[in-house]
LOMAR-464887 format. One record per residue: residue number from 1; residue in three letters; y, z, x of N, C-alpha, C in turn. Coordinates in Angstrom, 1 decimal. Example, Ala and Ser with C-alpha at 12.3 -4.5 7.8 and 13.67 -1.06 7.14 Angstrom:
num:residuo:n_Y:n_Z:n_X:ca_Y:ca_Z:ca_X:c_Y:c_Z:c_X
1:ALA:-5.7:7.8:13.2:-4.5:7.8:12.3:-3.3:7.8:13.2 .
2:SER:-2.2:7.1:12.8:-1.1:7.1:13.7:0.0:7.9:12.9 .
//
This chain:
num:residuo:n_Y:n_Z:n_X:ca_Y:ca_Z:ca_X:c_Y:c_Z:c_X
1:MET:67.0:84.5:45.1:67.5:83.2:44.5:66.4:82.2:44.6 .
2:LYS:66.4:81.3:43.7:65.3:80.6:43.3:65.3:79.2:44.0 .
3:ASN:64.0:78.7:44.8:64.4:77.2:45.0:64.4:76.4:44.1 .
4:GLN:64.3:75.1:44.6:64.5:74.0:43.6:63.0:73.7:43.0 .
5:ASN:62.0:74.0:43.6:60.8:73.9:43.0:60.5:74.9:42.1 .
6:GLU:61.1:75.9:42.2:60.7:77.0:40.9:61.6:76.6:39.9 .
7:ASN:62.7:76.2:40.1:63.5:75.7:38.9:62.9:74.5:38.1 .
8:GLN:62.4:73.6:39.0:61.7:72.4:38.5:60.4:73.0:37.5 .
9:ASP:59.8:74.0:38.0:58.7:74.6:37.2:59.1:75.1:35.8 .
10:GLU:60.3:75.7:35.9:60.4:76.5:34.7:60.8:75.4:33.8 .
11:LYS:61.3:74.1:34.1:61.6:73.2:33.2:60.6:72.3:32.5 .
12:ARG:59.5:72.5:33.5:58.4:71.6:32.7:58.0:72.1:31.3 .
13:THR:57.7:71.1:30.3:57.0:71.5:29.0:55.8:71.2:28.6 .
14:TYR:55.2:71.9:27.9:54.0:71.6:27.2:53.9:71.3:25.8 .
15:ASN:53.4:70.1:25.3:53.3:70.1:23.8:52.1:70.7:23.3 .
16:ILE:52.2:71.7:22.9:51.0:72.6:22.3:50.3:71.6:20.7 .
17:GLY:51.1:71.1:20.2:50.9:70.2:19.1:51.1:71.1:17.8 .
18:GLU:50.5:70.6:16.6:50.6:71.3:15.4:50.2:73.1:15.3 .
19:ALA:51.1:73.7:15.1:51.1:75.0:15.2:51.6:75.7:13.8 .
20:GLN:51.0:77.0:13.8:51.3:77.7:12.7:51.9:78.7:13.2 .
21:VAL:53.0:79.7:12.7:53.6:80.9:12.9:52.9:81.8:12.3 .
22:LEU:52.4:82.8:12.8:51.8:84.0:11.8:52.9:85.1:11.8 .
23:VAL:53.5:85.4:12.9:54.5:86.6:12.9:55.6:86.1:13.4 .
24:GLU:57.0:86.5:13.0:58.0:86.4:14.0:58.8:87.4:14.1 .
25:THR:59.0:88.0:15.3:59.8:89.0:15.9:61.1:88.6:16.3 .
26:PRO:62.4:89.5:16.6:63.5:88.9:17.3:63.5:88.2:18.4 .
27:LYS:62.3:88.4:19.3:62.1:87.8:20.4:61.0:87.1:20.8 .
28:ALA:60.0:86.8:19.6:58.9:86.0:20.1:58.2:85.6:18.9 .
29:LEU:57.4:84.9:18.7:56.6:84.1:17.9:54.8:84.5:17.9 .
30:LEU:54.5:85.1:16.9:52.8:84.9:17.2:52.3:83.6:16.7 .
31:ILE:51.5:82.9:17.4:51.1:81.5:17.1:49.4:81.8:16.7 .
32:ALA:49.0:81.0:15.6:47.5:80.9:15.2:46.9:80.1:16.3 .
33:ASN:45.9:80.7:16.8:45.1:80.0:17.7:43.6:79.4:17.0 .
34:GLY:43.5:79.3:15.9:42.3:78.8:15.0:41.4:79.5:14.8 .
35:GLU:41.5:80.9:15.4:40.0:81.8:15.6:40.4:83.1:14.7 .
36:THR:39.7:84.0:14.5:39.9:85.0:13.7:39.6:86.3:14.3 .
37:ASP:40.0:87.6:14.1:39.6:88.8:14.8:38.7:89.5:14.0 .
38:ASP:38.4:90.4:14.5:36.9:91.2:13.9:37.1:91.4:12.6 .
39:GLN:38.0:91.4:11.9:38.2:91.8:10.7:38.4:90.6:9.7 .
40:GLY:38.5:89.3:10.4:38.6:88.1:9.3:40.1:87.4:9.5 .
41:ARG:41.0:88.2:10.3:42.4:87.8:10.0:42.5:86.9:10.9 .
42:PRO:43.5:85.9:10.8:44.0:85.0:11.8:44.3:85.4:13.1 .
43:ALA:43.9:85.0:14.2:44.1:85.6:15.6:45.1:84.6:16.2 .
44:GLY:46.0:85.2:17.4:46.7:84.1:18.1:47.2:84.6:19.3 .
45:TYR:48.0:84.1:20.0:49.1:84.2:21.0:50.4:84.4:20.7 .
46:TRP:51.2:85.3:21.7:52.4:85.5:21.6:53.1:84.4:22.3 .
47:VAL:54.5:83.9:22.0:55.1:82.8:22.7:56.6:83.6:22.6 .
48:PRO:57.3:84.1:23.8:58.9:84.4:24.0:59.5:83.3:23.2 .
49:LYS:60.6:83.6:22.5:61.4:82.2:21.9:62.3:81.7:23.0 .
50:SER:62.5:82.4:24.0:62.9:82.1:24.9:62.5:80.7:25.9 .
51:GLN:60.9:80.7:25.6:60.0:79.9:26.1:59.6:78.6:25.5 .
52:ILE:60.4:78.8:24.2:60.2:77.4:23.3:61.2:76.3:23.4 .
53:ASP:61.1:75.2:23.6:61.9:74.3:24.2:62.8:74.1:23.0 .
54:ILE:64.0:73.6:23.3:65.0:73.2:22.1:64.5:71.6:21.4 .
55:THR:63.7:71.1:22.0:63.3:69.9:21.1:61.9:70.2:20.3 .
56:SER:61.4:71.4:20.3:60.2:71.7:19.7:60.4:72.0:18.0 .
57:ASP:59.7:71.4:17.1:59.8:71.2:15.9:59.9:72.8:15.3 .
58:ILE:59.0:73.8:16.0:58.7:74.9:15.7:60.0:75.9:16.6 .
59:GLN:60.7:76.6:15.6:61.6:77.5:16.1:61.6:79.0:15.6 .
60:SER:60.9:79.1:14.6:60.8:80.1:13.8:59.6:80.2:12.3 .
61:LYS:59.4:81.4:12.1:58.3:81.3:10.9:58.9:80.1:9.8 .
62:GLY:57.6:79.6:9.2:58.2:78.6:8.3:58.4:77.0:8.7 .
63:ASP:58.6:76.8:9.9:59.0:75.7:10.6:57.6:74.9:10.8 .
64:THR:57.4:73.3:10.7:56.0:72.9:11.1:56.3:71.8:11.8 .
65:GLY:55.3:71.6:12.5:55.3:70.4:13.4:54.8:71.0:14.8 .
66:ASP:55.2:70.1:16.0:54.6:70.1:17.1:55.4:71.6:17.7 .
67:LEU:54.5:72.3:18.4:55.4:73.8:19.3:55.4:73.2:20.9 .
68:ILE:56.4:73.1:21.4:57.0:72.7:22.7:57.2:73.8:23.5 .
69:VAL:56.3:74.2:24.2:56.8:75.6:25.2:56.9:75.2:26.5 .
70:ALA:57.6:76.2:27.5:57.2:75.9:28.8:56.2:76.1:29.3 .
71:GLU:56.0:75.4:30.6:54.3:74.8:31.1:53.8:76.0:31.3 .
72:TRP:54.4:77.1:31.9:53.7:78.4:32.6:53.4:79.3:31.1 .
73:ILE:54.0:79.2:30.1:53.6:80.1:28.9:52.0:79.5:28.6 .
74:ALA:51.9:77.8:28.4:50.9:77.2:27.8:49.9:77.7:28.8 .
75:VAL:50.0:77.9:30.1:48.9:77.9:31.0:48.6:79.6:30.8 .
76:LYS:49.5:80.5:30.5:48.9:81.7:30.5:48.5:82.0:29.2 .
77:ASN:48.5:81.1:28.2:47.8:81.3:27.2:46.5:80.2:26.8 .
78:GLY:46.2:79.9:27.9:45.0:79.4:28.2:44.8:78.0:28.2 .
79:PHE:45.9:77.2:27.8:45.9:75.9:27.7:45.6:75.2:29.2 .
80:GLU:45.0:74.1:29.2:44.5:73.3:30.4:45.7:72.2:30.6 .
81:VAL:46.9:72.5:31.3:47.7:71.3:31.6:47.6:70.9:33.2 .
82:GLU:47.5:69.4:32.8:47.5:68.6:34.1:48.6:68.6:34.9 .
83:SER:48.5:68.7:36.0:49.6:68.7:37.2:49.9:67.1:37.4 .
84:ASN:51.2:66.8:37.5:51.7:65.6:37.7:51.8:65.6:39.4 .
85:GLU:51.3:66.4:40.0:51.9:66.6:41.6:50.3:66.2:42.2 .
86:GLY:50.6:65.7:43.4:49.4:65.4:44.4:49.1:64.1:44.4 .
//
C-alpha cells in the first residue's frame, strides 16, 4: 500500500518543453532529444503514455507544443528537476 508521500511523488509533473515525437506505439512515445545516433538518425528517449500528463499538448505523434510528464520519468531520462522540498 502506498503512503501519502509516494502518491504525491506520482502526481508531480515536469514540463519538458517543445518536443517532437519520432515514433508512437500503443503504449509509448519516442521523443527526439536533439541528438543523432551513429547513422545520423534522430535519437531520443521513450515516455510511457501513462506518464504523460493530461494537460500536455503532446499526447500522440503529430501533436505540437509542450510535453508534460510525470516528474520521475523526466528524471529517469536525464532532466534536472528542481525539488520543492527542504
